[in-house]
C-alpha positions as CSV (number, residue, x, y, z in Angstrom):
1,X,0.2,0.2,-0.2
2,X,2.5,2.3,1.0
3,X,4.6,2.4,-2.2
4,X,2.3,4.6,-3.6
5,X,3.9,6.9,-1.9
6,X,7.4,6.6,-3.0
7,X,9.3,9.3,-4.8
8,X,6.6,12.4,-4.5
9,X,3.4,10.3,-4.8
10,X,3.3,7.3,-7.6
11,X,7.2,8.3,-8.6
12,X,5.5,11.7,-9.8
13,X,8.4,13.7,-7.7
14,X,5.9,16.2,-6.8
15,X,4.5,16.4,-3.2
16,X,6.5,14.6,-0.9
17,X,4.9,11.1,0.0
18,X,5.7,11.5,3.4
19,X,3.8,14.8,3.6
20,X,1.2,12.8,1.7
21,X,0.7,10.2,4.4
22,X,0.7,12.6,7.1
23,X,-2.3,14.0,5.4
24,X,-3.9,11.0,5.3
25,X,-2.8,10.0,9.1
26,X,-4.1,13.0,10.4
27,X,-7.2,13.1,8.1
28,X,-8.4,9.7,9.6
29,X,-7.3,10.7,13.5
30,X,-9.2,13.9,13.1
31,X,-11.9,13.8,10.8
32,X,-15.0,11.7,11.3
33,X,-16.1,9.8,8.3
34,X,-19.1,11.6,8.1
35,X,-17.4,15.3,8.9
36,X,-19.3,18.4,8.2
37,X,-17.7,20.8,5.5
38,X,-17.1,23.1,8.4
39,X,-14.9,20.5,9.9
40,X,-13.0,19.5,6.8
41,X,-12.4,23.2,5.9
42,X,-11.0,23.7,9.6
43,X,-9.0,20.5,9.1
44,X,-7.3,22.1,5.5
45,X,-6.2,25.1,7.4
46,X,-4.7,23.5,10.2
47,X,-3.1,21.3,7.5
48,X,-2.0,23.9,5.6
49,X,0.1,25.2,8.4
50,X,1.6,22.0,9.2
51,X,2.8,21.9,5.6
52,X,4.0,25.2,5.1
53,X,6.2,24.7,8.8
54,X,7.7,21.6,6.6
55,X,8.4,23.5,3.9
56,X,10.0,26.5,6.0
57,X,12.2,24.1,7.4
58,X,13.3,22.2,4.2
59,X,12.9,24.8,1.5
60,X,10.2,22.6,-0.3
61,X,7.4,20.2,0.1
62,X,8.2,19.0,-3.6
63,X,9.8,15.3,-3.7
64,X,12.1,16.3,-6.4
65,X,13.1,19.6,-5.0
66,X,13.9,18.0,-1.6
67,X,16.0,15.1,-2.8
68,X,17.9,17.6,-4.8
69,X,19.1,19.7,-1.7
70,X,19.5,16.7,0.0
71,X,23.7,16.6,0.5
72,X,25.6,13.9,-1.8
73,X,26.4,10.5,-0.7
74,X,28.9,9.5,-3.9
75,X,29.7,6.0,-2.8
76,X,25.0,5.0,-2.1
77,X,23.6,4.0,-5.0
78,X,20.9,6.2,-6.3
79,X,17.9,4.0,-4.7
80,X,19.5,3.8,-1.3
81,X,20.5,7.6,-1.6
82,X,16.7,8.3,-1.7
83,X,15.6,6.5,0.9
84,X,18.3,7.3,3.4
85,X,17.2,11.0,2.9
86,X,13.4,10.3,2.6
87,X,14.1,8.8,6.0
88,X,14.6,12.6,7.4
89,X,11.5,13.4,6.1
90,X,9.9,10.9,7.1
91,X,10.6,11.2,10.8
92,X,9.9,14.7,10.6
93,X,6.6,14.3,9.0
94,X,6.1,11.6,12.6
95,X,7.5,14.5,15.1
96,X,4.7,16.7,13.1
97,X,2.1,14.3,13.7
98,X,2.9,13.6,17.2
99,X,2.8,17.4,17.8
100,X,-0.6,18.0,16.4
101,X,-2.0,15.0,18.7
102,X,-0.1,16.6,21.7
103,X,-2.2,19.9,20.7
104,X,-5.6,18.0,20.5
105,X,-5.3,16.7,24.2
């Protein structure tokens, strides 16, 4: 299931898959299945702020740009290179989810 999040969702190198996954996780936590439009709007605004924090820290939410900004690892094959750098972004998203959960309490 999670392979679709790789390389900017379906290998498009667009929106970072870690951010996509974070949006799905937070939506599942904060929005009921029958959420009202006002609840959806409030969630969207809250998630935009969370995404902005990520973007301010890393300079982008775009997979292609995030990978290009990562430091060079000359001795690591490209597939492993991408995975190692994505781990930083995934861990950041886990931290942001944790902060959102703490805010909820």
